[in-house]
HTML snippet that shows the backbone in 3Dmol.js (N, CA, C, O; Angstrom):
<script src="https://3Dmol.org/build/3Dmol-min.js"></script>
<div id="view" style="width:600px;height:400px;position:relative"></div>
<script>
const pdb = `
ATOM      1  N   MET A   1     -23.753 -55.602 -43.372  1.00  0.00           N
ATOM      2  CA  MET A   1     -22.465 -55.803 -43.468  1.00  0.00           C
ATOM      3  C   MET A   1     -21.674 -54.638 -42.695  1.00  0.00           C
ATOM      4  O   MET A   1     -21.920 -53.472 -43.006  1.00  0.00           O
ATOM      5  N   THR A   2     -20.950 -54.856 -41.929  1.00  0.00           N
ATOM      6  CA  THR A   2     -20.058 -53.581 -41.048  1.00  0.00           C
ATOM      7  C   THR A   2     -18.641 -53.646 -41.767  1.00  0.00           C
ATOM      8  O   THR A   2     -18.024 -54.637 -42.158  1.00  0.00           O
ATOM      9  N   ASP A   3     -18.301 -52.268 -41.827  1.00  0.00           N
ATOM     10  CA  ASP A   3     -16.769 -52.193 -42.199  1.00  0.00           C
ATOM     11  C   ASP A   3     -16.213 -51.468 -41.541  1.00  0.00           C
ATOM     12  O   ASP A   3     -16.347 -50.248 -41.633  1.00  0.00           O
ATOM     13  N   THR A   4     -15.240 -52.218 -40.483  1.00  0.00           N
ATOM     14  CA  THR A   4     -14.554 -51.401 -39.430  1.00  0.00           C
ATOM     15  C   THR A   4     -13.715 -50.369 -39.781  1.00  0.00           C
ATOM     16  O   THR A   4     -13.106 -49.551 -39.093  1.00  0.00           O
ATOM     17  N   ASN A   5     -13.779 -50.529 -40.860  1.00  0.00           N
ATOM     18  CA  ASN A   5     -12.717 -49.026 -41.492  1.00  0.00           C
ATOM     19  C   ASN A   5     -13.632 -47.963 -41.174  1.00  0.00           C
ATOM     20  O   ASN A   5     -13.311 -47.328 -40.169  1.00  0.00           O
ATOM     21  N   THR A   6     -14.886 -47.525 -41.868  1.00  0.00           N
ATOM     22  CA  THR A   6     -15.890 -46.779 -41.797  1.00  0.00           C
ATOM     23  C   THR A   6     -16.745 -46.579 -40.627  1.00  0.00           C
ATOM     24  O   THR A   6     -17.057 -45.455 -40.235  1.00  0.00           O
ATOM     25  N   LYS A   7     -17.153 -47.746 -40.026  1.00  0.00           N
ATOM     26  CA  LYS A   7     -17.547 -48.104 -38.477  1.00  0.00           C
ATOM     27  C   LYS A   7     -18.728 -47.535 -38.939  1.00  0.00           C
ATOM     28  O   LYS A   7     -19.066 -46.458 -38.448  1.00  0.00           O
ATOM     29  N   GLU A   8     -19.709 -48.276 -40.149  1.00  0.00           N
ATOM     30  CA  GLU A   8     -21.177 -47.729 -40.744  1.00  0.00           C
ATOM     31  C   GLU A   8     -21.698 -49.093 -41.246  1.00  0.00           C
ATOM     32  O   GLU A   8     -21.002 -49.810 -41.966  1.00  0.00           O
ATOM     33  N   THR A   9     -22.737 -49.374 -40.912  1.00  0.00           N
ATOM     34  CA  THR A   9     -22.758 -50.414 -41.513  1.00  0.00           C
ATOM     35  C   THR A   9     -23.241 -50.390 -43.285  1.00  0.00           C
ATOM     36  O   THR A   9     -22.955 -49.397 -43.954  1.00  0.00           O
ATOM     37  N   ALA A  10     -23.865 -51.390 -43.816  1.00  0.00           N
ATOM     38  CA  ALA A  10     -24.662 -51.399 -45.132  1.00  0.00           C
ATOM     39  C   ALA A  10     -25.632 -50.315 -45.276  1.00  0.00           C
ATOM     40  O   ALA A  10     -25.934 -49.904 -46.396  1.00  0.00           O
ATOM     41  N   SER A  11     -26.018 -49.942 -44.463  1.00  0.00           N
ATOM     42  CA  SER A  11     -27.182 -48.862 -44.673  1.00  0.00           C
ATOM     43  C   SER A  11     -26.988 -47.288 -44.313  1.00  0.00           C
ATOM     44  O   SER A  11     -27.787 -46.393 -44.041  1.00  0.00           O
ATOM     45  N   GLY A  12     -25.653 -47.345 -44.425  1.00  0.00           N
ATOM     46  CA  GLY A  12     -25.030 -45.944 -43.535  1.00  0.00           C
ATOM     47  C   GLY A  12     -25.263 -45.255 -42.739  1.00  0.00           C
ATOM     48  O   GLY A  12     -25.542 -44.058 -42.815  1.00  0.00           O
ATOM     49  N   LYS A  13     -25.155 -46.115 -41.591  1.00  0.00           N
ATOM     50  CA  LYS A  13     -25.801 -45.422 -40.472  1.00  0.00           C
ATOM     51  C   LYS A  13     -25.128 -45.544 -39.593  1.00  0.00           C
ATOM     52  O   LYS A  13     -25.235 -46.646 -39.054  1.00  0.00           O
ATOM     53  N   ALA A  14     -24.009 -44.479 -38.899  1.00  0.00           N
ATOM     54  CA  ALA A  14     -22.718 -44.881 -38.132  1.00  0.00           C
ATOM     55  C   ALA A  14     -23.519 -45.270 -37.078  1.00  0.00           C
ATOM     56  O   ALA A  14     -24.677 -44.877 -36.937  1.00  0.00           O
ATOM     57  N   PRO A  15     -22.867 -46.136 -36.223  1.00  0.00           N
ATOM     58  CA  PRO A  15     -23.252 -46.604 -34.791  1.00  0.00           C
ATOM     59  C   PRO A  15     -23.170 -45.696 -33.451  1.00  0.00           C
ATOM     60  O   PRO A  15     -22.138 -45.224 -32.974  1.00  0.00           O
ATOM     61  N   SER A  16     -24.251 -45.582 -33.040  1.00  0.00           N
ATOM     62  CA  SER A  16     -24.468 -44.838 -31.370  1.00  0.00           C
ATOM     63  C   SER A  16     -24.197 -45.018 -30.071  1.00  0.00           C
ATOM     64  O   SER A  16     -24.483 -44.398 -29.046  1.00  0.00           O
ATOM     65  N   HIS A  17     -23.319 -46.420 -30.423  1.00  0.00           N
ATOM     66  CA  HIS A  17     -22.584 -47.023 -29.194  1.00  0.00           C
ATOM     67  C   HIS A  17     -21.178 -48.036 -29.922  1.00  0.00           C
ATOM     68  O   HIS A  17     -20.927 -48.642 -30.963  1.00  0.00           O
ATOM     69  N   ILE A  18     -20.567 -47.740 -28.655  1.00  0.00           N
ATOM     70  CA  ILE A  18     -19.223 -49.277 -29.094  1.00  0.00           C
ATOM     71  C   ILE A  18     -19.173 -50.007 -28.021  1.00  0.00           C
ATOM     72  O   ILE A  18     -19.561 -49.679 -26.900  1.00  0.00           O
ATOM     73  N   ALA A  19     -18.517 -51.382 -28.468  1.00  0.00           N
ATOM     74  CA  ALA A  19     -18.582 -52.299 -27.656  1.00  0.00           C
ATOM     75  C   ALA A  19     -17.312 -52.442 -27.363  1.00  0.00           C
ATOM     76  O   ALA A  19     -16.550 -52.216 -28.304  1.00  0.00           O
ATOM     77  N   TYR A  20     -16.582 -52.904 -25.836  1.00  0.00           N
ATOM     78  CA  TYR A  20     -15.841 -52.675 -25.754  1.00  0.00           C
ATOM     79  C   TYR A  20     -15.539 -54.479 -24.252  1.00  0.00           C
ATOM     80  O   TYR A  20     -16.158 -54.757 -23.225  1.00  0.00           O
ATOM     81  N   GLN A  21     -14.506 -55.089 -24.857  1.00  0.00           N
ATOM     82  CA  GLN A  21     -14.212 -55.538 -23.655  1.00  0.00           C
ATOM     83  C   GLN A  21     -13.071 -55.143 -22.455  1.00  0.00           C
ATOM     84  O   GLN A  21     -11.900 -54.893 -22.742  1.00  0.00           O
ATOM     85  N   VAL A  22     -13.528 -55.129 -21.257  1.00  0.00           N
ATOM     86  CA  VAL A  22     -12.373 -54.958 -20.417  1.00  0.00           C
ATOM     87  C   VAL A  22     -12.626 -55.502 -19.330  1.00  0.00           C
ATOM     88  O   VAL A  22     -13.593 -55.873 -18.664  1.00  0.00           O
ATOM     89  N   ARG A  23     -11.175 -55.457 -19.289  1.00  0.00           N
ATOM     90  CA  ARG A  23     -10.328 -56.742 -18.515  1.00  0.00           C
ATOM     91  C   ARG A  23      -9.435 -55.629 -17.599  1.00  0.00           C
ATOM     92  O   ARG A  23      -8.979 -54.502 -17.791  1.00  0.00           O
ATOM     93  N   ASN A  24      -9.465 -56.928 -16.134  1.00  0.00           N
ATOM     94  CA  ASN A  24      -8.924 -55.754 -14.748  1.00  0.00           C
ATOM     95  C   ASN A  24      -7.852 -56.548 -14.641  1.00  0.00           C
ATOM     96  O   ASN A  24      -7.976 -57.757 -14.840  1.00  0.00           O
ATOM     97  N   HIS A  25      -6.534 -55.941 -14.281  1.00  0.00           N
ATOM     98  CA  HIS A  25      -5.261 -56.590 -14.376  1.00  0.00           C
ATOM     99  C   HIS A  25      -4.968 -55.718 -12.882  1.00  0.00           C
ATOM    100  O   HIS A  25      -4.325 -54.748 -13.285  1.00  0.00           O
ATOM    101  N   GLY A  26      -5.085 -55.594 -11.634  1.00  0.00           N
ATOM    102  CA  GLY A  26      -4.899 -54.775 -10.671  1.00  0.00           C
ATOM    103  C   GLY A  26      -5.296 -53.491 -10.601  1.00  0.00           C
ATOM    104  O   GLY A  26      -6.422 -53.082 -10.317  1.00  0.00           O
ATOM    105  N   GLU A  27      -4.563 -53.018 -10.805  1.00  0.00           N
ATOM    106  CA  GLU A  27      -5.186 -51.631 -10.944  1.00  0.00           C
ATOM    107  C   GLU A  27      -5.329 -50.757 -12.054  1.00  0.00           C
ATOM    108  O   GLU A  27      -5.764 -49.612 -12.181  1.00  0.00           O
ATOM    109  N   LYS A  28      -4.738 -51.792 -12.997  1.00  0.00           N
ATOM    110  CA  LYS A  28      -5.183 -50.977 -14.455  1.00  0.00           C
ATOM    111  C   LYS A  28      -5.874 -52.196 -15.141  1.00  0.00           C
ATOM    112  O   LYS A  28      -5.774 -53.421 -15.069  1.00  0.00           O
ATOM    113  N   SER A  29      -6.788 -51.094 -15.997  1.00  0.00           N
ATOM    114  CA  SER A  29      -7.902 -52.255 -16.940  1.00  0.00           C
ATOM    115  C   SER A  29      -6.912 -51.960 -18.205  1.00  0.00           C
ATOM    116  O   SER A  29      -5.765 -51.522 -18.295  1.00  0.00           O
ATOM    117  N   TYR A  30      -7.813 -52.367 -19.060  1.00  0.00           N
ATOM    118  CA  TYR A  30      -7.387 -52.686 -20.633  1.00  0.00           C
ATOM    119  C   TYR A  30      -8.466 -52.811 -21.475  1.00  0.00           C
ATOM    120  O   TYR A  30      -9.411 -53.587 -21.332  1.00  0.00           O
ATOM    121  N   TRP A  31      -8.250 -51.839 -22.555  1.00  0.00           N
ATOM    122  CA  TRP A  31     -10.329 -51.625 -23.316  1.00  0.00           C
ATOM    123  C   TRP A  31      -9.867 -52.229 -24.746  1.00  0.00           C
ATOM    124  O   TRP A  31      -8.891 -51.660 -25.236  1.00  0.00           O
ATOM    125  N   THR A  32     -10.432 -53.314 -25.499  1.00  0.00           N
ATOM    126  CA  THR A  32     -10.272 -53.484 -26.121  1.00  0.00           C
ATOM    127  C   THR A  32     -11.991 -53.192 -27.215  1.00  0.00           C
ATOM    128  O   THR A  32     -13.057 -53.610 -26.762  1.00  0.00           O
ATOM    129  N   ARG A  33     -11.936 -52.518 -28.470  1.00  0.00           N
ATOM    130  CA  ARG A  33     -13.018 -52.835 -29.091  1.00  0.00           C
ATOM    131  C   ARG A  33     -13.477 -54.262 -29.433  1.00  0.00           C
ATOM    132  O   ARG A  33     -12.631 -55.052 -29.851  1.00  0.00           O
ATOM    133  N   ILE A  34     -14.743 -54.647 -29.288  1.00  0.00           N
ATOM    134  CA  ILE A  34     -14.971 -55.281 -30.091  1.00  0.00           C
ATOM    135  C   ILE A  34     -16.097 -55.750 -30.978  1.00  0.00           C
ATOM    136  O   ILE A  34     -16.244 -56.827 -31.556  1.00  0.00           O
ATOM    137  N   GLY A  35     -16.891 -54.620 -30.938  1.00  0.00           N
ATOM    138  CA  GLY A  35     -18.213 -54.646 -31.934  1.00  0.00           C
ATOM    139  C   GLY A  35     -18.770 -52.927 -31.945  1.00  0.00           C
ATOM    140  O   GLY A  35     -18.033 -52.070 -31.459  1.00  0.00           O
ATOM    141  N   SER A  36     -19.956 -52.598 -32.470  1.00  0.00           N
ATOM    142  CA  SER A  36     -20.611 -51.623 -32.245  1.00  0.00           C
ATOM    143  C   SER A  36     -22.188 -51.886 -31.791  1.00  0.00           C
ATOM    144  O   SER A  36     -22.528 -53.050 -31.584  1.00  0.00           O
ATOM    145  N   ALA A  37     -23.207 -50.750 -31.625  1.00  0.00           N
ATOM    146  CA  ALA A  37     -24.414 -50.941 -31.449  1.00  0.00           C
ATOM    147  C   ALA A  37     -25.329 -50.014 -31.890  1.00  0.00           C
ATOM    148  O   ALA A  37     -24.884 -48.867 -31.933  1.00  0.00           O
ATOM    149  N   TRP A  38     -26.508 -50.165 -32.242  1.00  0.00           N
ATOM    150  CA  TRP A  38     -27.187 -49.231 -32.836  1.00  0.00           C
ATOM    151  C   TRP A  38     -28.467 -48.642 -32.027  1.00  0.00           C
ATOM    152  O   TRP A  38     -28.483 -49.483 -31.128  1.00  0.00           O
ATOM    153  N   ALA A  39     -29.427 -47.875 -31.763  1.00  0.00           N
ATOM    154  CA  ALA A  39     -30.365 -47.724 -31.082  1.00  0.00           C
ATOM    155  C   ALA A  39     -31.452 -48.097 -31.444  1.00  0.00           C
ATOM    156  O   ALA A  39     -31.723 -47.085 -32.090  1.00  0.00           O
ATOM    157  N   ASN A  40     -32.627 -48.951 -31.609  1.00  0.00           N
ATOM    158  CA  ASN A  40     -34.014 -49.174 -32.301  1.00  0.00           C
ATOM    159  C   ASN A  40     -34.360 -47.665 -32.541  1.00  0.00           C
ATOM    160  O   ASN A  40     -34.014 -46.534 -32.199  1.00  0.00           O
ATOM    161  N   ALA A  41     -35.152 -48.259 -33.247  1.00  0.00           N
ATOM    162  CA  ALA A  41     -35.876 -46.757 -33.360  1.00  0.00           C
ATOM    163  C   ALA A  41     -36.601 -46.389 -32.454  1.00  0.00           C
ATOM    164  O   ALA A  41     -36.437 -45.328 -31.852  1.00  0.00           O
ATOM    165  N   ASP A  42     -37.722 -47.403 -32.172  1.00  0.00           N
ATOM    166  CA  ASP A  42     -38.753 -47.207 -30.977  1.00  0.00           C
ATOM    167  C   ASP A  42     -37.900 -46.739 -29.820  1.00  0.00           C
ATOM    168  O   ASP A  42     -38.481 -46.538 -28.754  1.00  0.00           O
ATOM    169  N   GLY A  43     -36.344 -46.501 -29.909  1.00  0.00           N
ATOM    170  CA  GLY A  43     -36.089 -46.218 -28.769  1.00  0.00           C
ATOM    171  C   GLY A  43     -35.815 -47.312 -27.420  1.00  0.00           C
ATOM    172  O   GLY A  43     -35.149 -47.079 -26.411  1.00  0.00           O
ATOM    173  N   LYS A  44     -36.525 -48.503 -27.758  1.00  0.00           N
ATOM    174  CA  LYS A  44     -36.055 -49.396 -26.402  1.00  0.00           C
ATOM    175  C   LYS A  44     -35.502 -50.293 -26.474  1.00  0.00           C
ATOM    176  O   LYS A  44     -35.889 -51.352 -25.978  1.00  0.00           O
ATOM    177  N   GLY A  45     -34.273 -50.131 -27.202  1.00  0.00           N
ATOM    178  CA  GLY A  45     -33.647 -51.096 -27.057  1.00  0.00           C
ATOM    179  C   GLY A  45     -32.264 -50.855 -28.322  1.00  0.00           C
ATOM    180  O   GLY A  45     -32.299 -49.899 -29.097  1.00  0.00           O
ATOM    181  N   PHE A  46     -31.217 -51.800 -28.335  1.00  0.00           N
ATOM    182  CA  PHE A  46     -29.677 -51.954 -29.287  1.00  0.00           C
ATOM    183  C   PHE A  46     -29.809 -53.378 -29.637  1.00  0.00           C
ATOM    184  O   PHE A  46     -29.969 -54.434 -29.026  1.00  0.00           O
ATOM    185  N   ASN A  47     -29.624 -52.823 -31.414  1.00  0.00           N
ATOM    186  CA  ASN A  47     -28.548 -53.881 -31.877  1.00  0.00           C
ATOM    187  C   ASN A  47     -27.859 -53.879 -32.102  1.00  0.00           C
ATOM    188  O   ASN A  47     -27.531 -53.144 -33.033  1.00  0.00           O
ATOM    189  N   ILE A  48     -26.636 -54.990 -31.250  1.00  0.00           N
ATOM    190  CA  ILE A  48     -25.635 -55.350 -30.910  1.00  0.00           C
ATOM    191  C   ILE A  48     -24.584 -56.163 -31.983  1.00  0.00           C
ATOM    192  O   ILE A  48     -24.650 -57.386 -32.100  1.00  0.00           O
ATOM    193  N   GLN A  49     -23.646 -55.373 -32.722  1.00  0.00           N
ATOM    194  CA  GLN A  49     -22.982 -56.215 -33.469  1.00  0.00           C
ATOM    195  C   GLN A  49     -21.438 -56.794 -33.080  1.00  0.00           C
ATOM    196  O   GLN A  49     -20.477 -56.035 -33.202  1.00  0.00           O
ATOM    197  N   LEU A  50     -21.255 -58.218 -32.594  1.00  0.00           N
ATOM    198  CA  LEU A  50     -19.746 -57.948 -32.006  1.00  0.00           C
ATOM    199  C   LEU A  50     -18.859 -58.770 -33.296  1.00  0.00           C
ATOM    200  O   LEU A  50     -19.277 -59.592 -34.111  1.00  0.00           O
ATOM    201  N   GLU A  51     -17.795 -58.323 -33.159  1.00  0.00           N
ATOM    202  CA  GLU A  51     -16.346 -58.611 -33.571  1.00  0.00           C
ATOM    203  C   GLU A  51     -16.012 -60.254 -33.291  1.00  0.00           C
ATOM    204  O   GLU A  51     -15.740 -61.115 -34.129  1.00  0.00           O
ATOM    205  N   MET A  52     -16.129 -60.383 -31.825  1.00  0.00           N
ATOM    206  CA  MET A  52     -15.452 -61.442 -31.314  1.00  0.00           C
ATOM    207  C   MET A  52     -16.286 -61.386 -29.824  1.00  0.00           C
ATOM    208  O   MET A  52     -16.752 -60.281 -29.544  1.00  0.00           O
ATOM    209  N   VAL A  53     -16.477 -62.332 -28.990  1.00  0.00           N
ATOM    210  CA  VAL A  53     -16.590 -62.772 -27.779  1.00  0.00           C
ATOM    211  C   VAL A  53     -16.173 -63.018 -27.230  1.00  0.00           C
ATOM    212  O   VAL A  53     -15.715 -64.147 -27.404  1.00  0.00           O
ATOM    213  N   PRO A  54     -15.877 -62.431 -26.152  1.00  0.00           N
ATOM    214  CA  PRO A  54     -14.755 -62.242 -24.925  1.00  0.00           C
ATOM    215  C   PRO A  54     -15.328 -63.682 -23.943  1.00  0.00           C
ATOM    216  O   PRO A  54     -16.472 -64.112 -23.795  1.00  0.00           O
ATOM    217  N   LEU A  55     -14.192 -64.104 -23.460  1.00  0.00           N
ATOM    218  CA  LEU A  55     -14.455 -65.352 -22.416  1.00  0.00           C
ATOM    219  C   LEU A  55     -13.965 -65.086 -20.884  1.00  0.00           C
ATOM    220  O   LEU A  55     -13.900 -65.944 -20.005  1.00  0.00           O
ATOM    221  N   ASP A  56     -13.615 -63.619 -20.754  1.00  0.00           N
ATOM    222  CA  ASP A  56     -13.240 -63.207 -19.926  1.00  0.00           C
ATOM    223  C   ASP A  56     -13.863 -61.660 -19.543  1.00  0.00           C
ATOM    224  O   ASP A  56     -14.453 -61.159 -20.500  1.00  0.00           O
ATOM    225  N   GLY A  57     -13.838 -60.972 -18.533  1.00  0.00           N
ATOM    226  CA  GLY A  57     -14.000 -59.788 -18.734  1.00  0.00           C
ATOM    227  C   GLY A  57     -15.062 -59.291 -18.305  1.00  0.00           C
ATOM    228  O   GLY A  57     -15.640 -59.841 -17.368  1.00  0.00           O
ATOM    229  N   ARG A  58     -15.640 -57.974 -18.969  1.00  0.00           N
ATOM    230  CA  ARG A  58     -17.177 -57.452 -19.440  1.00  0.00           C
ATOM    231  C   ARG A  58     -17.014 -56.914 -20.317  1.00  0.00           C
ATOM    232  O   ARG A  58     -16.044 -56.344 -20.817  1.00  0.00           O
ATOM    233  N   VAL A  59     -18.466 -57.140 -20.694  1.00  0.00           N
ATOM    234  CA  VAL A  59     -18.811 -55.710 -22.033  1.00  0.00           C
ATOM    235  C   VAL A  59     -19.541 -54.592 -22.029  1.00  0.00           C
ATOM    236  O   VAL A  59     -20.771 -54.579 -22.059  1.00  0.00           O
ATOM    237  N   THR A  60     -18.680 -53.423 -21.986  1.00  0.00           N
ATOM    238  CA  THR A  60     -19.467 -52.199 -21.811  1.00  0.00           C
ATOM    239  C   THR A  60     -19.361 -51.242 -23.332  1.00  0.00           C
ATOM    240  O   THR A  60     -18.438 -51.192 -24.144  1.00  0.00           O
ATOM    241  N   LEU A  61     -20.667 -50.550 -23.326  1.00  0.00           N
ATOM    242  CA  LEU A  61     -20.490 -50.084 -24.342  1.00  0.00           C
ATOM    243  C   LEU A  61     -20.968 -49.015 -23.815  1.00  0.00           C
ATOM    244  O   LEU A  61     -21.721 -48.810 -22.864  1.00  0.00           O
ATOM    245  N   ARG A  62     -20.105 -47.954 -25.009  1.00  0.00           N
ATOM    246  CA  ARG A  62     -19.901 -46.464 -24.542  1.00  0.00           C
ATOM    247  C   ARG A  62     -20.460 -45.779 -25.592  1.00  0.00           C
ATOM    248  O   ARG A  62     -20.951 -46.569 -26.399  1.00  0.00           O
ATOM    249  N   ILE A  63     -20.632 -44.174 -26.031  1.00  0.00           N
ATOM    250  CA  ILE A  63     -21.366 -43.790 -27.137  1.00  0.00           C
ATOM    251  C   ILE A  63     -20.189 -43.711 -27.735  1.00  0.00           C
ATOM    252  O   ILE A  63     -19.067 -43.676 -27.230  1.00  0.00           O
ATOM    253  N   ALA A  64     -20.497 -43.686 -28.771  1.00  0.00           N
ATOM    254  CA  ALA A  64     -19.639 -43.440 -30.002  1.00  0.00           C
ATOM    255  C   ALA A  64     -19.192 -41.750 -29.880  1.00  0.00           C
ATOM    256  O   ALA A  64     -19.775 -40.789 -29.378  1.00  0.00           O
ATOM    257  N   SER A  65     -17.941 -41.883 -30.553  1.00  0.00           N
ATOM    258  CA  SER A  65     -17.618 -40.347 -30.382  1.00  0.00           C
ATOM    259  C   SER A  65     -16.893 -40.283 -31.336  1.00  0.00           C
ATOM    260  O   SER A  65     -16.801 -41.355 -31.933  1.00  0.00           O
ATOM    261  N   GLU A  66     -16.021 -39.032 -31.968  1.00  0.00           N
ATOM    262  CA  GLU A  66     -15.476 -38.819 -33.185  1.00  0.00           C
ATOM    263  C   GLU A  66     -13.407 -38.702 -32.060  1.00  0.00           C
ATOM    264  O   GLU A  66     -13.301 -37.828 -31.200  1.00  0.00           O
ATOM    265  N   LYS A  67     -12.590 -39.339 -32.247  1.00  0.00           N
ATOM    266  CA  LYS A  67     -11.461 -38.649 -31.529  1.00  0.00           C
ATOM    267  C   LYS A  67     -10.845 -37.499 -32.246  1.00  0.00           C
ATOM    268  O   LYS A  67     -10.605 -37.261 -33.430  1.00  0.00           O
ATOM    269  N   LYS A  68     -10.661 -36.825 -31.047  1.00  0.00           N
ATOM    270  CA  LYS A  68     -10.238 -35.474 -31.371  1.00  0.00           C
ATOM    271  C   LYS A  68      -8.635 -35.568 -31.796  1.00  0.00           C
ATOM    272  O   LYS A  68      -8.319 -36.619 -31.239  1.00  0.00           O
ATOM    273  N   ALA A  69      -7.556 -35.127 -32.395  1.00  0.00           N
ATOM    274  CA  ALA A  69      -5.954 -35.235 -32.561  1.00  0.00           C
ATOM    275  C   ALA A  69      -5.815 -34.020 -32.465  1.00  0.00           C
ATOM    276  O   ALA A  69      -4.692 -33.520 -32.530  1.00  0.00           O
TER     277      ALA A  69
END
`;
const viewer = $3Dmol.createViewer("view");
viewer.addModel(pdb, "pdb");
viewer.setStyle({}, {cartoon: {color: "spectrum"}});
viewer.zoomTo();
viewer.render();
</script>
């Protein structure tokens, strides 16, 4: 189970990547967080958990990082 407030799975491992839906409108892009991804132990793939599935746009995975205030 994923708690979106802590961004960790039930096992306590934080995701290595964040999934976003990206929609382009003219010169502007809109990014919406839609899920998380964890690298497999063998390094040959990912487990992806999506909170929603976009009907348009694209899905982009980005390396998870802490936001600095």
